[in-house]
N, C-alpha and C positions, 0 to 999 in steps of 0.2 A: 534458622535457630540451632543452636549446637545442644545434640543430646547426648550425653554420658551415660555408658552402659559400664556397671560393674560386673567384673568376674572373678570373685573371690576364690583363691585357690591356698592351699598351704601345703606343703613337703619340706621335710626335714633338708638340708644343705644337699646332703648325701646323696639324695634320690631324686633330686630336680633335672628334668630334663628341659633343655634350651632348644629350642625351633634354630636353625644356621639360615642365615640370610644370603644371596647370590655373592660368592666371592668375597666373602667377608672372613679376617682372621679374628679371632678373638685376641682383646688387649690384654698385652701382659704387663703385669707392675713390679717394678725392680726398685729395689733400695738403694741402687747402686748411685751416688751421687754425680757419676760421669753420662749416667744415661741423659739421652738428646730428651728436652723437651717434647711433649706429645701435644700440648696447646699454649696457645699465646695469650698469659695471663693477662698483660696490658691491654690487648682488643677484648677480651672479655669483660675486663672492670668497666671500659667504655662501653660497652654493648650494654651493661647491666643500668649504668648512669642513663642513657638515653633512654631505655625502656621505663625506669622509675620517674623521668622527668615529663612522662606524656601525662597530658590532660587527663587521658582516660585511661588511664595504666591500671586501675582497678578492674577492668574489663578482662584482663590477660591474667588476673591471679588466680582463675577458678581450679587448675590442678594444683597450686601451693595451698589454696585452702580445703580442697577435699584432701589432701595427703597429709597436713596438719592435722585435721581432724582426726585420721586413722592413727597418727602419732601418740595424742592423745588420749583416744582410745587403748593404746597399749600402756601407756603411763597408769590408767587406772585401773588395767590389770596388777601393776604390781601394788602390793597391797600394804603399803608405805608412804611416808611422806619425804620429800626432797626438801631441806630447808633452803639451799641455793644452787639454782641451775644455770646453766651457760648456753645463751640460744647462740649457736654459731652458725653464722650466714645470715645474720638476722633479716637482713632485706628492709622490707617496710614494716615489720614487726606482727609479722600475720599470728607467729605463736603466742607471741605474749599476750595479743590481743584473746585470743581463745584461752589463754590461762586464767584469764580473771574469772572464767568462770569456773572453774575449780580450785579446791584448798589443798590440793596434794601437793604444791609447790608455794613457800613462802615470798623468795625475792628471785628475782628473774635479770642477769646480766647480759643484755645483747651484745655480740661480737659482728663486727662485719670488716672487710677488707676496704670500704670505701667511704670516705667521710660524707662523698655528696649525697651516697643514696641513703644515708642516715638522715639527710635533712629531710626528706620526703617520708621519715617515719613519723607516727604522729602520736607514739608512746615514747615520748621523752621522758617521762616521769619515773621509768628506770634507768639503771646505770648501763651507758652506752660505751664501748671501746672499740677504737680503731687498731688495726695492726694486720699481722700477716698469720695464717692458720699453720703455716710451717714453724713459727717460733711465736708463741700464744705467748702475751706478755703479762701471763697470771706465777703466781708462786705455787709450788709443789701442793696437792691436795687441798685446794681450793673448792671445789664444786661438788657437789653431792649428784647432780645429773647433768648429762650434757645434751642436747638436743640438735640436730641437724635436718633441715627440711629442703631436701632436693638441692643440696650446694656441693658436697664431695666430690661428685662426678667430674669437676672440672680440675680437680688437683694433680698437678704431673707428679706431685709425690705423696702418695695417698699412705703407703706406709709410714712414712714421717710424721703424718698429720695426726694418724690412728695412735701413733708412740706420744705425739703431743698431746693429744685429748687425755690416754691413760695417764700421763703425768700431772695435769692438773684435777683430776678425779680423787676426790678422797677412797681411803681404803672402803671397799665393797660399795664405790660409786658405780652408776649406770651409764653408760652411753647408747642411746638409743636415735637411731638417726635412719634417712631414707635415700636411696640414690634410684639414679634410674638405669634399668639393666638392659642387657644385650638384644633384646627383642624391640626394644624402644625405637618406633618408628620405623619399622624395617619395610613397611609397604614404600615410604618415602625414598628410602635408601635404595629399595631395588628397582625402582621407577628412573629414578637417578642415573643410577649405574647403566642400566640397558638406554635408556635414550642418550649417554656423553658417548657409550660404546659404539652406537650406530652412526651419530652426526660427528664425532671427533676422533674417533678412531682408538679411543683409550679413555680411562677415566680417572679423578679423583678422588679424595676424600672431601662428602659431602655433608654425612652425617657423622658426628661426633663417634668415636669408637666407645663401646661401654664395657664395664665389666661384667662378668659372668657370678651365678650366685657360688659355685664351688670355689673360684678365686676371691671373692670378698670375705666367705670363712675362713679362707686362711690366711688372710691377711692380717684378721683379727687374730687367730691362734699366735701366727708369729709376732703379734705388737705386743703379745702376753694378756689378751683378754681371758677372762674363764667364765663358764656357763656361756658360750655363745650361742645365739638363737637368730633362726634366718627363716623368712618367711617372704612371700609376695604376692602382690595384686595385680591385675591387669585391669586398666579403663582405657574405654575404647572410646573415643570422639568422633562425630560425624563431621563434617564439614561441606561445603558445595563443592568445592574443587581443592588441587594440591596448592592454587596460591594463598587462600587463606590458611589453609594449614602451615605455609612459611609465613604467612604475616603475622598469625598469631604465634608463633617462635620467635621469630623478631621483638614484637611485644612484649613477652615473657622474658626477654632477654636470653632466650637459649639459641640464638640463632649460631654457624657454625664459626668456630674460633681457634679452628687446627693449624699448627704451622704450613706456610707453603702451601694455602687454598688458592683457587684459579676463579677466577669470574667467569661465571656459567653464562653461554650465549643465548640469546633469545628464542632459537630456532631449538636448540637444546632442552630449554625450559618448555616450550609449546610441545615438544614431542614428549617429554617425563609427564607432563599432565594429562596427555591421552592416553599414556601407558598406564599411568595409576587410577586413572578411570576404567578402563579395559580389564586391569587384572584383579580390581578388588571392590570396584564401583557397582552399586546395584544393577537389577535389569532396567530401571528408569533413571534416568539421567538427575530428573528431582532428587534421588536419594541421594546425592551426594557420593562422597568418600570417607572411608574410614582412615582415623589414627591412632594407634595403638601405642600406649605407655606402660610399660611393666616397671613397676614399683617395688624394688627391693627393699625389706625391713630388714636393720639388723640390730640385735642387743648383745650387748659385752659389758663385762663386769670387772673391774679392778679387784686383783685377787685381794681375800682378805681371810685369817683364819677363822673367822665365824662362819665360812661360806663351806656347805656341805660337800666332800668329798669324795671322788669316785671310789668305788670300791676296786680293790686290789686282783688282779688276773686269777681267775679260780677260785675266786672267795665264795662265790653263788655255788652250790651242790647243782650239779646235772641230773635229770630225771627224777623219779619219786623214789624213796627210800621205803621200800614195802616188807612188813614183818609177816613171819608166817602166821596164820589164822585170824589177821587183819583183813 
């Protein structure tokens, strides 16, 4: 049985400290069109389609359901209504299902890059659109709110996607999204790196590179968003062994889709499972092993004249002005 533990944390993006995994270089995003793609988008779409077509696909939705609830909690914190919202990367309509319980959003448009995945979406009563996130098929100033639930971390050109989202937002519209952070699955990454180095004399990219908090905030500012807010939560799920971790990742459609990936040998996998258990497992084998998921939540607003403006440097007096006799 899976036990989900929540360790909620909050910190401004400039004060976040991130653990660093073994021999792992942070992902660097670039807006240049000549940059080599990190992810194989065709493979990722096939993986997601296969995951959605499974008879027991709902069993693997526990992370997306929990994160969707956290996103809607943040929507509730904004004391305003959103007449039109876009569910970017809607998948099987998890957010649309939860939105039925709130009155803050009047109409939801579901967007997905695969028509086959929409076949397994039970919420067909709302508007559904198929297209590419890098060129959204919507007119400027179309939506009051854009929601993204664990979808943007597979984008090769994330700066371009953020600019497209800002384009389709109305003035004073809000982007509210969640992506996996750098510390996600650090246990699995370290175990595979150690095992592959020992058995094969080198290592490849087995866990997709993730973005750091300060990089995400910089991308939002560079894309032209205002009043950017970033916070994060950590979810820890316990599994019987490393193989159950990898099975659930495949069931979620979150398995490896990086370019130039190689097949892992059987003895390397067995060694990685032993290392995983030895480094992160409990004292008893029956306690299983943990898998950490770091969720970065971002909020950005499209600039508008009605928004509060920051004070100019030096506008706030320093210290206290004390008069004689007072």
